[in-house]
PyMOL Python script that loads the backbone (N, CA, C, O; Angstrom):
from pymol import cmd

cmd.read_pdbstr("""\
ATOM      1  N   UNK A   1      -7.905 -40.630  -0.865  1.00  0.00           N
ATOM      2  CA  UNK A   1      -8.872 -39.194  -0.911  1.00  0.00           C
ATOM      3  C   UNK A   1      -8.674 -38.816   0.240  1.00  0.00           C
ATOM      4  O   UNK A   1      -8.607 -37.590   0.329  1.00  0.00           O
ATOM      5  N   UNK A   2      -8.537 -39.431   1.284  1.00  0.00           N
ATOM      6  CA  UNK A   2      -8.057 -38.880   2.492  1.00  0.00           C
ATOM      7  C   UNK A   2      -7.059 -38.562   2.664  1.00  0.00           C
ATOM      8  O   UNK A   2      -7.028 -37.595   3.425  1.00  0.00           O
ATOM      9  N   UNK A   3      -5.899 -38.962   2.254  1.00  0.00           N
ATOM     10  CA  UNK A   3      -4.669 -38.285   2.284  1.00  0.00           C
ATOM     11  C   UNK A   3      -4.532 -36.766   1.599  1.00  0.00           C
ATOM     12  O   UNK A   3      -3.725 -35.906   1.949  1.00  0.00           O
ATOM     13  N   UNK A   4      -5.338 -36.677   0.736  1.00  0.00           N
ATOM     14  CA  UNK A   4      -5.417 -35.201  -0.048  1.00  0.00           C
ATOM     15  C   UNK A   4      -6.077 -34.164   0.753  1.00  0.00           C
ATOM     16  O   UNK A   4      -5.780 -32.970   0.809  1.00  0.00           O
ATOM     17  N   UNK A   5      -7.117 -34.858   1.432  1.00  0.00           N
ATOM     18  CA  UNK A   5      -7.737 -33.892   2.443  1.00  0.00           C
ATOM     19  C   UNK A   5      -6.964 -33.671   3.717  1.00  0.00           C
ATOM     20  O   UNK A   5      -7.426 -32.747   4.387  1.00  0.00           O
ATOM     21  N   UNK A   6      -5.975 -34.235   4.197  1.00  0.00           N
ATOM     22  CA  UNK A   6      -5.652 -34.108   5.123  1.00  0.00           C
ATOM     23  C   UNK A   6      -4.155 -33.585   4.703  1.00  0.00           C
ATOM     24  O   UNK A   6      -3.706 -32.939   5.649  1.00  0.00           O
ATOM     25  N   UNK A   7      -3.379 -33.632   3.788  1.00  0.00           N
ATOM     26  CA  UNK A   7      -2.477 -32.674   3.055  1.00  0.00           C
ATOM     27  C   UNK A   7      -3.252 -31.203   2.762  1.00  0.00           C
ATOM     28  O   UNK A   7      -2.550 -30.229   3.033  1.00  0.00           O
ATOM     29  N   UNK A   8      -4.160 -31.004   2.416  1.00  0.00           N
ATOM     30  CA  UNK A   8      -4.979 -29.859   1.975  1.00  0.00           C
ATOM     31  C   UNK A   8      -4.922 -28.950   3.391  1.00  0.00           C
ATOM     32  O   UNK A   8      -4.716 -27.747   3.549  1.00  0.00           O
ATOM     33  N   UNK A   9      -5.203 -30.081   4.400  1.00  0.00           N
ATOM     34  CA  UNK A   9      -5.771 -28.983   5.697  1.00  0.00           C
ATOM     35  C   UNK A   9      -4.447 -28.629   6.339  1.00  0.00           C
ATOM     36  O   UNK A   9      -4.385 -27.668   7.106  1.00  0.00           O
ATOM     37  N   UNK A  10      -3.490 -29.293   6.085  1.00  0.00           N
ATOM     38  CA  UNK A  10      -2.216 -28.972   7.143  1.00  0.00           C
ATOM     39  C   UNK A  10      -1.572 -28.126   5.909  1.00  0.00           C
ATOM     40  O   UNK A  10      -0.491 -27.666   6.277  1.00  0.00           O
ATOM     41  N   UNK A  11      -1.860 -27.791   4.649  1.00  0.00           N
ATOM     42  CA  UNK A  11      -1.348 -26.915   4.058  1.00  0.00           C
ATOM     43  C   UNK A  11      -2.230 -25.351   4.276  1.00  0.00           C
ATOM     44  O   UNK A  11      -1.845 -24.196   4.094  1.00  0.00           O
ATOM     45  N   UNK A  12      -3.222 -25.765   4.623  1.00  0.00           N
ATOM     46  CA  UNK A  12      -4.320 -24.374   4.723  1.00  0.00           C
ATOM     47  C   UNK A  12      -4.131 -23.918   6.440  1.00  0.00           C
ATOM     48  O   UNK A  12      -4.577 -22.846   6.849  1.00  0.00           O
ATOM     49  N   UNK A  13      -3.542 -24.720   7.178  1.00  0.00           N
ATOM     50  CA  UNK A  13      -3.510 -24.235   8.482  1.00  0.00           C
ATOM     51  C   UNK A  13      -2.090 -23.587   8.447  1.00  0.00           C
ATOM     52  O   UNK A  13      -1.942 -22.429   8.837  1.00  0.00           O
ATOM     53  N   UNK A  14      -1.018 -24.349   7.969  1.00  0.00           N
ATOM     54  CA  UNK A  14       0.525 -24.100   8.058  1.00  0.00           C
ATOM     55  C   UNK A  14       0.997 -23.580   6.963  1.00  0.00           C
ATOM     56  O   UNK A  14       2.210 -23.757   7.074  1.00  0.00           O
ATOM     57  N   UNK A  15       0.831 -23.122   6.108  1.00  0.00           N
ATOM     58  CA  UNK A  15       0.945 -22.958   4.752  1.00  0.00           C
ATOM     59  C   UNK A  15       2.509 -21.815   4.995  1.00  0.00           C
ATOM     60  O   UNK A  15       3.669 -22.085   4.684  1.00  0.00           O
ATOM     61  N   UNK A  16       2.068 -20.767   5.529  1.00  0.00           N
ATOM     62  CA  UNK A  16       3.006 -19.828   5.658  1.00  0.00           C
ATOM     63  C   UNK A  16       4.359 -20.322   6.584  1.00  0.00           C
ATOM     64  O   UNK A  16       5.501 -19.904   6.392  1.00  0.00           O
ATOM     65  N   UNK A  17       4.028 -21.143   7.457  1.00  0.00           N
ATOM     66  CA  UNK A  17       5.085 -22.132   8.061  1.00  0.00           C
ATOM     67  C   UNK A  17       5.696 -22.810   7.058  1.00  0.00           C
ATOM     68  O   UNK A  17       6.909 -22.621   6.974  1.00  0.00           O
ATOM     69  N   UNK A  18       5.210 -23.532   6.289  1.00  0.00           N
ATOM     70  CA  UNK A  18       6.032 -24.279   5.573  1.00  0.00           C
ATOM     71  C   UNK A  18       6.625 -23.635   3.997  1.00  0.00           C
ATOM     72  O   UNK A  18       7.412 -24.225   3.258  1.00  0.00           O
ATOM     73  N   UNK A  19       6.090 -22.469   3.783  1.00  0.00           N
ATOM     74  CA  UNK A  19       6.971 -21.485   2.983  1.00  0.00           C
ATOM     75  C   UNK A  19       7.904 -21.006   3.654  1.00  0.00           C
ATOM     76  O   UNK A  19       8.976 -20.930   3.055  1.00  0.00           O
ATOM     77  N   UNK A  20       7.875 -20.591   4.876  1.00  0.00           N
ATOM     78  CA  UNK A  20       9.272 -20.080   5.431  1.00  0.00           C
ATOM     79  C   UNK A  20       9.916 -20.941   5.536  1.00  0.00           C
ATOM     80  O   UNK A  20      11.076 -20.528   5.513  1.00  0.00           O
ATOM     81  N   UNK A  21       9.878 -22.302   5.683  1.00  0.00           N
ATOM     82  CA  UNK A  21      10.833 -23.358   6.223  1.00  0.00           C
ATOM     83  C   UNK A  21      11.286 -23.500   4.463  1.00  0.00           C
ATOM     84  O   UNK A  21      12.481 -23.405   4.181  1.00  0.00           O
ATOM     85  N   UNK A  22      10.342 -23.709   3.440  1.00  0.00           N
ATOM     86  CA  UNK A  22      11.117 -23.959   2.299  1.00  0.00           C
ATOM     87  C   UNK A  22      12.296 -23.139   1.625  1.00  0.00           C
ATOM     88  O   UNK A  22      13.304 -23.441   0.986  1.00  0.00           O
ATOM     89  N   UNK A  23      11.505 -21.563   2.211  1.00  0.00           N
ATOM     90  CA  UNK A  23      12.650 -20.528   1.989  1.00  0.00           C
ATOM     91  C   UNK A  23      13.915 -20.513   2.283  1.00  0.00           C
ATOM     92  O   UNK A  23      14.944 -20.223   1.672  1.00  0.00           O
ATOM     93  N   UNK A  24      13.521 -21.069   3.879  1.00  0.00           N
ATOM     94  CA  UNK A  24      14.842 -21.070   4.653  1.00  0.00           C
ATOM     95  C   UNK A  24      15.536 -22.074   4.162  1.00  0.00           C
ATOM     96  O   UNK A  24      16.751 -21.911   4.274  1.00  0.00           O
ATOM     97  N   UNK A  25      15.174 -23.144   3.613  1.00  0.00           N
ATOM     98  CA  UNK A  25      16.306 -24.265   3.296  1.00  0.00           C
ATOM     99  C   UNK A  25      16.870 -24.101   1.819  1.00  0.00           C
ATOM    100  O   UNK A  25      17.985 -24.511   1.497  1.00  0.00           O
ATOM    101  N   UNK A  26      15.976 -23.447   0.937  1.00  0.00           N
ATOM    102  CA  UNK A  26      16.793 -22.928  -0.428  1.00  0.00           C
ATOM    103  C   UNK A  26      17.473 -21.785  -0.231  1.00  0.00           C
ATOM    104  O   UNK A  26      18.466 -21.472  -0.888  1.00  0.00           O
ATOM    105  N   UNK A  27      17.006 -21.149   0.622  1.00  0.00           N
ATOM    106  CA  UNK A  27      18.041 -19.480   0.556  1.00  0.00           C
ATOM    107  C   UNK A  27      18.358 -19.308   2.076  1.00  0.00           C
ATOM    108  O   UNK A  27      17.939 -18.222   2.477  1.00  0.00           O
ATOM    109  N   UNK A  28      18.827 -19.876   2.813  1.00  0.00           N
ATOM    110  CA  UNK A  28      19.086 -19.487   4.296  1.00  0.00           C
ATOM    111  C   UNK A  28      20.110 -18.029   4.717  1.00  0.00           C
ATOM    112  O   UNK A  28      21.144 -17.665   4.156  1.00  0.00           O
ATOM    113  N   UNK A  29      19.582 -17.562   5.585  1.00  0.00           N
ATOM    114  CA  UNK A  29      19.986 -16.391   6.181  1.00  0.00           C
ATOM    115  C   UNK A  29      20.854 -16.598   7.302  1.00  0.00           C
ATOM    116  O   UNK A  29      20.393 -17.237   8.247  1.00  0.00           O
ATOM    117  N   UNK A  30      22.392 -16.040   7.384  1.00  0.00           N
ATOM    118  CA  UNK A  30      22.831 -16.128   8.540  1.00  0.00           C
ATOM    119  C   UNK A  30      22.187 -14.766   9.277  1.00  0.00           C
ATOM    120  O   UNK A  30      21.790 -13.648   8.949  1.00  0.00           O
ATOM    121  N   UNK A  31      22.385 -15.815  10.829  1.00  0.00           N
ATOM    122  CA  UNK A  31      21.225 -14.928  11.933  1.00  0.00           C
ATOM    123  C   UNK A  31      22.391 -13.608  12.035  1.00  0.00           C
ATOM    124  O   UNK A  31      21.880 -12.489  12.072  1.00  0.00           O
ATOM    125  N   UNK A  32      23.616 -13.662  12.073  1.00  0.00           N
ATOM    126  CA  UNK A  32      24.664 -12.464  12.222  1.00  0.00           C
ATOM    127  C   UNK A  32      24.258 -11.113  11.248  1.00  0.00           C
ATOM    128  O   UNK A  32      24.291  -9.926  11.574  1.00  0.00           O
ATOM    129  N   UNK A  33      23.880 -11.692   9.991  1.00  0.00           N
ATOM    130  CA  UNK A  33      23.567 -10.692   8.947  1.00  0.00           C
ATOM    131  C   UNK A  33      22.128 -10.019   9.472  1.00  0.00           C
ATOM    132  O   UNK A  33      22.158  -8.792   9.377  1.00  0.00           O
ATOM    133  N   UNK A  34      21.051 -10.476   9.930  1.00  0.00           N
ATOM    134  CA  UNK A  34      19.883  -9.735  10.296  1.00  0.00           C
ATOM    135  C   UNK A  34      20.216  -8.901  11.458  1.00  0.00           C
ATOM    136  O   UNK A  34      20.683  -9.393  12.485  1.00  0.00           O
ATOM    137  N   UNK A  35      19.944  -7.427  11.288  1.00  0.00           N
ATOM    138  CA  UNK A  35      20.120  -6.435  12.467  1.00  0.00           C
ATOM    139  C   UNK A  35      18.636  -6.181  12.978  1.00  0.00           C
ATOM    140  O   UNK A  35      17.572  -6.790  12.877  1.00  0.00           O
ATOM    141  N   UNK A  36      19.092  -4.902  13.623  1.00  0.00           N
ATOM    142  CA  UNK A  36      17.593  -4.638  14.085  1.00  0.00           C
ATOM    143  C   UNK A  36      16.858  -3.798  13.232  1.00  0.00           C
ATOM    144  O   UNK A  36      17.404  -3.161  12.331  1.00  0.00           O
ATOM    145  N   UNK A  37      15.424  -3.752  13.504  1.00  0.00           N
ATOM    146  CA  UNK A  37      14.447  -3.387  12.499  1.00  0.00           C
ATOM    147  C   UNK A  37      14.277  -2.056  12.486  1.00  0.00           C
ATOM    148  O   UNK A  37      14.098  -1.744  13.663  1.00  0.00           O
ATOM    149  N   UNK A  38      14.236  -1.182  11.872  1.00  0.00           N
ATOM    150  CA  UNK A  38      14.189   0.255  11.931  1.00  0.00           C
ATOM    151  C   UNK A  38      12.379   0.617  11.912  1.00  0.00           C
ATOM    152  O   UNK A  38      11.463  -0.115  11.536  1.00  0.00           O
ATOM    153  N   UNK A  39      12.326   2.095  12.498  1.00  0.00           N
ATOM    154  CA  UNK A  39      10.658   2.383  11.892  1.00  0.00           C
ATOM    155  C   UNK A  39      10.502   2.507  10.627  1.00  0.00           C
ATOM    156  O   UNK A  39       9.305   2.619  10.361  1.00  0.00           O
ATOM    157  N   UNK A  40      10.987   2.531   9.967  1.00  0.00           N
ATOM    158  CA  UNK A  40      10.628   2.942   8.143  1.00  0.00           C
ATOM    159  C   UNK A  40      10.527   1.510   7.714  1.00  0.00           C
ATOM    160  O   UNK A  40       9.623   1.130   6.970  1.00  0.00           O
ATOM    161  N   UNK A  41      11.464   0.709   8.189  1.00  0.00           N
ATOM    162  CA  UNK A  41      11.389  -0.962   7.518  1.00  0.00           C
ATOM    163  C   UNK A  41      10.232  -1.292   8.123  1.00  0.00           C
ATOM    164  O   UNK A  41       9.338  -1.575   7.325  1.00  0.00           O
ATOM    165  N   UNK A  42       9.818  -1.377   9.761  1.00  0.00           N
ATOM    166  CA  UNK A  42       8.508  -1.985   9.722  1.00  0.00           C
ATOM    167  C   UNK A  42       7.203  -1.234   9.141  1.00  0.00           C
ATOM    168  O   UNK A  42       6.190  -1.897   8.917  1.00  0.00           O
ATOM    169  N   UNK A  43       7.233  -0.005   8.925  1.00  0.00           N
ATOM    170  CA  UNK A  43       5.892   0.517   7.852  1.00  0.00           C
ATOM    171  C   UNK A  43       6.070  -0.031   6.442  1.00  0.00           C
ATOM    172  O   UNK A  43       5.093  -0.403   5.793  1.00  0.00           O
ATOM    173  N   UNK A  44       7.375  -0.085   5.938  1.00  0.00           N
ATOM    174  CA  UNK A  44       7.423  -0.618   4.653  1.00  0.00           C
ATOM    175  C   UNK A  44       6.693  -1.917   4.635  1.00  0.00           C
ATOM    176  O   UNK A  44       5.738  -2.133   3.889  1.00  0.00           O
ATOM    177  N   UNK A  45       7.261  -2.914   5.627  1.00  0.00           N
ATOM    178  CA  UNK A  45       6.898  -4.176   5.748  1.00  0.00           C
ATOM    179  C   UNK A  45       5.313  -4.795   5.913  1.00  0.00           C
ATOM    180  O   UNK A  45       4.772  -5.824   5.508  1.00  0.00           O
ATOM    181  N   UNK A  46       4.762  -3.388   6.885  1.00  0.00           N
ATOM    182  CA  UNK A  46       3.313  -3.644   6.985  1.00  0.00           C
ATOM    183  C   UNK A  46       2.607  -3.093   5.868  1.00  0.00           C
ATOM    184  O   UNK A  46       1.393  -3.293   5.828  1.00  0.00           O
ATOM    185  N   UNK A  47       3.132  -2.456   4.984  1.00  0.00           N
ATOM    186  CA  UNK A  47       2.518  -2.110   3.689  1.00  0.00           C
ATOM    187  C   UNK A  47       2.639  -3.374   2.518  1.00  0.00           C
ATOM    188  O   UNK A  47       1.854  -3.683   1.622  1.00  0.00           O
ATOM    189  N   UNK A  48       3.551  -3.781   2.794  1.00  0.00           N
ATOM    190  CA  UNK A  48       3.836  -5.113   1.630  1.00  0.00           C
ATOM    191  C   UNK A  48       2.889  -5.975   2.002  1.00  0.00           C
ATOM    192  O   UNK A  48       2.277  -6.632   1.159  1.00  0.00           O
ATOM    193  N   UNK A  49       2.634  -6.087   3.418  1.00  0.00           N
ATOM    194  CA  UNK A  49       2.174  -7.204   3.931  1.00  0.00           C
ATOM    195  C   UNK A  49       0.598  -6.799   3.318  1.00  0.00           C
ATOM    196  O   UNK A  49       0.036  -7.785   2.843  1.00  0.00           O
ATOM    197  N   UNK A  50      -0.072  -5.730   3.261  1.00  0.00           N
ATOM    198  CA  UNK A  50      -1.382  -5.041   3.008  1.00  0.00           C
ATOM    199  C   UNK A  50      -1.620  -5.359   1.618  1.00  0.00           C
ATOM    200  O   UNK A  50      -2.689  -5.705   1.116  1.00  0.00           O
ATOM    201  N   UNK A  51      -0.513  -5.203   1.063  1.00  0.00           N
ATOM    202  CA  UNK A  51      -0.472  -5.296  -0.756  1.00  0.00           C
ATOM    203  C   UNK A  51      -0.866  -6.650  -0.747  1.00  0.00           C
ATOM    204  O   UNK A  51      -1.990  -7.057  -1.039  1.00  0.00           O
ATOM    205  N   UNK A  52       0.093  -7.329  -0.403  1.00  0.00           N
ATOM    206  CA  UNK A  52       0.334  -8.680  -0.761  1.00  0.00           C
ATOM    207  C   UNK A  52      -0.834  -9.373  -0.263  1.00  0.00           C
ATOM    208  O   UNK A  52      -1.291 -10.190  -1.063  1.00  0.00           O
ATOM    209  N   UNK A  53      -1.432  -9.269   0.824  1.00  0.00           N
ATOM    210  CA  UNK A  53      -2.844  -9.652   0.970  1.00  0.00           C
ATOM    211  C   UNK A  53      -4.287  -9.448   0.573  1.00  0.00           C
ATOM    212  O   UNK A  53      -5.276 -10.113   0.883  1.00  0.00           O
ATOM    213  N   UNK A  54      -4.169  -8.288  -0.245  1.00  0.00           N
ATOM    214  CA  UNK A  54      -5.407  -8.052  -1.147  1.00  0.00           C
ATOM    215  C   UNK A  54      -5.260  -8.237  -2.266  1.00  0.00           C
ATOM    216  O   UNK A  54      -6.202  -7.972  -3.014  1.00  0.00           O
ATOM    217  N   UNK A  55      -4.230  -8.675  -2.720  1.00  0.00           N
ATOM    218  CA  UNK A  55      -4.532  -8.896  -4.355  1.00  0.00           C
ATOM    219  C   UNK A  55      -3.353  -9.733  -5.145  1.00  0.00           C
ATOM    220  O   UNK A  55      -2.184  -9.352  -5.214  1.00  0.00           O
ATOM    221  N   UNK A  56      -3.806 -10.792  -5.656  1.00  0.00           N
ATOM    222  CA  UNK A  56      -3.033 -11.579  -5.975  1.00  0.00           C
ATOM    223  C   UNK A  56      -1.488 -11.409  -7.000  1.00  0.00           C
ATOM    224  O   UNK A  56      -0.491 -12.131  -7.023  1.00  0.00           O
ATOM    225  N   UNK A  57      -1.824 -10.114  -7.800  1.00  0.00           N
ATOM    226  CA  UNK A  57      -0.374  -9.517  -8.489  1.00  0.00           C
ATOM    227  C   UNK A  57       0.235  -8.965  -7.551  1.00  0.00           C
ATOM    228  O   UNK A  57       1.432  -8.769  -7.764  1.00  0.00           O
ATOM    229  N   UNK A  58      -0.360  -8.485  -6.113  1.00  0.00           N
ATOM    230  CA  UNK A  58       0.321  -7.931  -5.090  1.00  0.00           C
ATOM    231  C   UNK A  58       1.082  -8.967  -4.604  1.00  0.00           C
ATOM    232  O   UNK A  58       2.242  -8.827  -4.218  1.00  0.00           O
ATOM    233  N   UNK A  59       0.492  -9.968  -4.608  1.00  0.00           N
ATOM    234  CA  UNK A  59       1.129 -11.072  -3.672  1.00  0.00           C
ATOM    235  C   UNK A  59       2.452 -11.227  -4.484  1.00  0.00           C
ATOM    236  O   UNK A  59       3.553 -10.956  -4.006  1.00  0.00           O
ATOM    237  N   UNK A  60       2.271 -11.643  -5.634  1.00  0.00           N
ATOM    238  CA  UNK A  60       3.116 -12.123  -6.817  1.00  0.00           C
ATOM    239  C   UNK A  60       4.537 -11.138  -6.621  1.00  0.00           C
ATOM    240  O   UNK A  60       5.639 -11.605  -6.336  1.00  0.00           O
ATOM    241  N   UNK A  61       4.249  -9.676  -6.840  1.00  0.00           N
ATOM    242  CA  UNK A  61       4.891  -8.559  -6.521  1.00  0.00           C
ATOM    243  C   UNK A  61       5.967  -8.815  -5.375  1.00  0.00           C
ATOM    244  O   UNK A  61       7.191  -8.930  -5.446  1.00  0.00           O
ATOM    245  N   UNK A  62       5.145  -8.862  -4.363  1.00  0.00           N
ATOM    246  CA  UNK A  62       5.975  -8.659  -3.047  1.00  0.00           C
ATOM    247  C   UNK A  62       6.590 -10.074  -2.773  1.00  0.00           C
ATOM    248  O   UNK A  62       7.463 -10.199  -1.914  1.00  0.00           O
ATOM    249  N   UNK A  63       6.157 -11.083  -3.464  1.00  0.00           N
ATOM    250  CA  UNK A  63       6.848 -12.459  -3.069  1.00  0.00           C
ATOM    251  C   UNK A  63       8.402 -12.396  -3.989  1.00  0.00           C
ATOM    252  O   UNK A  63       9.506 -12.796  -3.620  1.00  0.00           O
ATOM    253  N   UNK A  64       8.060 -11.832  -5.119  1.00  0.00           N
ATOM    254  CA  UNK A  64       9.148 -11.774  -5.982  1.00  0.00           C
ATOM    255  C   UNK A  64      10.158 -11.007  -5.448  1.00  0.00           C
ATOM    256  O   UNK A  64      11.292 -11.476  -5.348  1.00  0.00           O
ATOM    257  N   UNK A  65       9.813  -9.536  -4.978  1.00  0.00           N
ATOM    258  CA  UNK A  65      10.770  -8.813  -4.516  1.00  0.00           C
ATOM    259  C   UNK A  65      11.641  -9.385  -2.838  1.00  0.00           C
ATOM    260  O   UNK A  65      12.740  -9.060  -2.390  1.00  0.00           O
ATOM    261  N   UNK A  66      10.792 -10.135  -2.387  1.00  0.00           N
ATOM    262  CA  UNK A  66      11.319 -10.927  -0.732  1.00  0.00           C
ATOM    263  C   UNK A  66      12.463 -11.964  -1.380  1.00  0.00           C
ATOM    264  O   UNK A  66      13.608 -12.049  -0.937  1.00  0.00           O
ATOM    265  N   UNK A  67      11.871 -12.846  -2.672  1.00  0.00           N
ATOM    266  CA  UNK A  67      13.020 -13.730  -2.899  1.00  0.00           C
ATOM    267  C   UNK A  67      14.212 -13.181  -3.813  1.00  0.00           C
ATOM    268  O   UNK A  67      15.253 -13.774  -4.098  1.00  0.00           O
ATOM    269  N   UNK A  68      13.841 -12.015  -4.168  1.00  0.00           N
ATOM    270  CA  UNK A  68      15.053 -11.155  -4.985  1.00  0.00           C
ATOM    271  C   UNK A  68      16.067 -10.330  -4.226  1.00  0.00           C
ATOM    272  O   UNK A  68      17.165  -9.943  -4.627  1.00  0.00           O
ATOM    273  N   UNK A  69      15.200 -10.036  -2.460  1.00  0.00           N
ATOM    274  CA  UNK A  69      16.060  -9.725  -1.927  1.00  0.00           C
ATOM    275  C   UNK A  69      16.975 -10.608  -1.102  1.00  0.00           C
ATOM    276  O   UNK A  69      18.053 -10.152  -0.720  1.00  0.00           O
ATOM    277  N   UNK A  70      16.693 -11.560  -0.874  1.00  0.00           N
ATOM    278  CA  UNK A  70      17.201 -12.907  -0.549  1.00  0.00           C
ATOM    279  C   UNK A  70      18.685 -13.309  -1.100  1.00  0.00           C
ATOM    280  O   UNK A  70      19.799 -13.441  -0.593  1.00  0.00           O
ATOM    281  N   UNK A  71      18.075 -13.443  -2.495  1.00  0.00           N
ATOM    282  CA  UNK A  71      19.374 -13.967  -3.577  1.00  0.00           C
ATOM    283  C   UNK A  71      20.337 -12.647  -3.731  1.00  0.00           C
ATOM    284  O   UNK A  71      21.445 -12.697  -4.264  1.00  0.00           O
ATOM    285  N   UNK A  72      19.836 -11.634  -3.265  1.00  0.00           N
ATOM    286  CA  UNK A  72      20.779 -10.340  -3.985  1.00  0.00           C
ATOM    287  C   UNK A  72      21.870 -10.217  -2.517  1.00  0.00           C
ATOM    288  O   UNK A  72      23.077  -9.990  -2.614  1.00  0.00           O
ATOM    289  N   UNK A  73      21.109 -10.429  -1.150  1.00  0.00           N
ATOM    290  CA  UNK A  73      22.097 -10.679  -0.060  1.00  0.00           C
ATOM    291  C   UNK A  73      22.987 -11.644  -0.160  1.00  0.00           C
ATOM    292  O   UNK A  73      24.175 -11.374   0.015  1.00  0.00           O
ATOM    293  N   UNK A  74      22.522 -13.120  -0.500  1.00  0.00           N
ATOM    294  CA  UNK A  74      23.034 -14.231  -0.324  1.00  0.00           C
ATOM    295  C   UNK A  74      24.464 -13.922  -1.376  1.00  0.00           C
ATOM    296  O   UNK A  74      25.547 -14.274  -0.906  1.00  0.00           O
ATOM    297  N   UNK A  75      24.456 -13.355  -2.601  1.00  0.00           N
ATOM    298  CA  UNK A  75      25.379 -13.318  -3.476  1.00  0.00           C
ATOM    299  C   UNK A  75      26.272 -12.083  -2.995  1.00  0.00           C
ATOM    300  O   UNK A  75      27.425 -11.901  -3.385  1.00  0.00           O
ATOM    301  N   UNK A  76      25.710 -11.403  -2.256  1.00  0.00           N
ATOM    302  CA  UNK A  76      26.893 -10.191  -2.125  1.00  0.00           C
ATOM    303  C   UNK A  76      27.573 -10.651  -1.087  1.00  0.00           C
ATOM    304  O   UNK A  76      28.700 -10.164  -0.990  1.00  0.00           O
ATOM    305  N   UNK A  77      27.166 -11.702   0.014  1.00  0.00           N
ATOM    306  CA  UNK A  77      27.636 -11.915   1.294  1.00  0.00           C
ATOM    307  C   UNK A  77      28.636 -13.301   0.845  1.00  0.00           C
ATOM    308  O   UNK A  77      29.448 -13.688   1.685  1.00  0.00           O
ATOM    309  N   UNK A  78      28.547 -14.018  -0.483  1.00  0.00           N
ATOM    310  CA  UNK A  78      29.598 -14.681  -1.112  1.00  0.00           C
ATOM    311  C   UNK A  78      30.752 -14.579  -1.280  1.00  0.00           C
ATOM    312  O   UNK A  78      31.489 -15.524  -0.999  1.00  0.00           O
ATOM    313  N   UNK A  79      31.319 -13.227  -1.862  1.00  0.00           N
ATOM    314  CA  UNK A  79      32.528 -12.667  -1.960  1.00  0.00           C
ATOM    315  C   UNK A  79      33.138 -12.418  -0.707  1.00  0.00           C
ATOM    316  O   UNK A  79      34.359 -12.537  -0.599  1.00  0.00           O
ATOM    317  N   UNK A  80      32.222 -11.988   0.534  1.00  0.00           N
ATOM    318  CA  UNK A  80      32.711 -11.451   1.869  1.00  0.00           C
ATOM    319  C   UNK A  80      33.587 -12.967   2.291  1.00  0.00           C
ATOM    320  O   UNK A  80      34.756 -13.046   2.668  1.00  0.00           O
ATOM    321  N   UNK A  81      32.629 -14.055   2.094  1.00  0.00           N
ATOM    322  CA  UNK A  81      32.822 -15.042   2.675  1.00  0.00           C
ATOM    323  C   UNK A  81      34.346 -15.976   2.437  1.00  0.00           C
ATOM    324  O   UNK A  81      35.122 -16.479   3.249  1.00  0.00           O
ATOM    325  N   UNK A  82      34.332 -15.919   0.832  1.00  0.00           N
ATOM    326  CA  UNK A  82      35.585 -16.086  -0.169  1.00  0.00           C
ATOM    327  C   UNK A  82      36.589 -15.733   0.594  1.00  0.00           C
ATOM    328  O   UNK A  82      37.303 -16.590   1.115  1.00  0.00           O
ATOM    329  N   UNK A  83      36.856 -13.994   0.827  1.00  0.00           N
ATOM    330  CA  UNK A  83      37.684 -13.589   1.068  1.00  0.00           C
ATOM    331  C   UNK A  83      38.319 -13.959   2.765  1.00  0.00           C
ATOM    332  O   UNK A  83      39.458 -13.881   3.226  1.00  0.00           O
ATOM    333  N   UNK A  84      37.332 -14.274   3.226  1.00  0.00           N
ATOM    334  CA  UNK A  84      37.786 -14.607   4.797  1.00  0.00           C
ATOM    335  C   UNK A  84      38.340 -16.040   4.492  1.00  0.00           C
ATOM    336  O   UNK A  84      39.408 -16.166   5.091  1.00  0.00           O
ATOM    337  N   UNK A  85      38.004 -17.210   3.759  1.00  0.00           N
ATOM    338  CA  UNK A  85      38.365 -18.330   3.320  1.00  0.00           C
ATOM    339  C   UNK A  85      39.911 -18.003   3.022  1.00  0.00           C
ATOM    340  O   UNK A  85      40.770 -18.637   3.636  1.00  0.00           O
ATOM    341  N   UNK A  86      40.229 -17.141   2.200  1.00  0.00           N
ATOM    342  CA  UNK A  86      41.423 -17.016   1.682  1.00  0.00           C
ATOM    343  C   UNK A  86      42.473 -16.315   2.626  1.00  0.00           C
ATOM    344  O   UNK A  86      43.684 -16.473   2.470  1.00  0.00           O
ATOM    345  N   UNK A  87      42.025 -15.674   3.435  1.00  0.00           N
ATOM    346  CA  UNK A  87      42.902 -15.210   4.503  1.00  0.00           C
ATOM    347  C   UNK A  87      43.077 -15.837   5.553  1.00  0.00           C
ATOM    348  O   UNK A  87      44.116 -15.572   6.157  1.00  0.00           O
ATOM    349  N   UNK A  88      42.220 -16.798   6.101  1.00  0.00           N
ATOM    350  CA  UNK A  88      42.678 -18.219   6.876  1.00  0.00           C
ATOM    351  C   UNK A  88      43.709 -19.228   6.143  1.00  0.00           C
ATOM    352  O   UNK A  88      44.652 -19.753   6.735  1.00  0.00           O
ATOM    353  N   UNK A  89      43.429 -19.414   4.880  1.00  0.00           N
ATOM    354  CA  UNK A  89      44.336 -20.533   4.309  1.00  0.00           C
ATOM    355  C   UNK A  89      46.061 -19.980   4.480  1.00  0.00           C
ATOM    356  O   UNK A  89      47.009 -20.766   4.471  1.00  0.00           O
ATOM    357  N   UNK A  90      46.206 -18.300   4.650  1.00  0.00           N
ATOM    358  CA  UNK A  90      47.252 -17.718   4.433  1.00  0.00           C
ATOM    359  C   UNK A  90      48.211 -17.511   5.456  1.00  0.00           C
ATOM    360  O   UNK A  90      49.261 -16.919   5.207  1.00  0.00           O
TER     361      UNK A  90
END
""", "prot")
cmd.dss("prot")
cmd.show_as("cartoon", "prot")
cmd.util.cbc("prot")
cmd.orient("prot")
């Protein structure tokens, strides 16, 4: 029983960090691919955070969009990496 309380406390305090670590493990992002943030991107991010924190459906939509964007970027980068490998072999 004490183990469950301890785990619950850790998740409540560090849930965001744990979630980020899990997503980064499953879907790593290249540091070079991350560019400078624009003003419009910052505003959109702030709106997304506000929507996600105010409602459960909003959190589901925003979380799904973030995961979809990660998958899209990962899939889009895959052909470029394979092309570089082919050039290095030749």
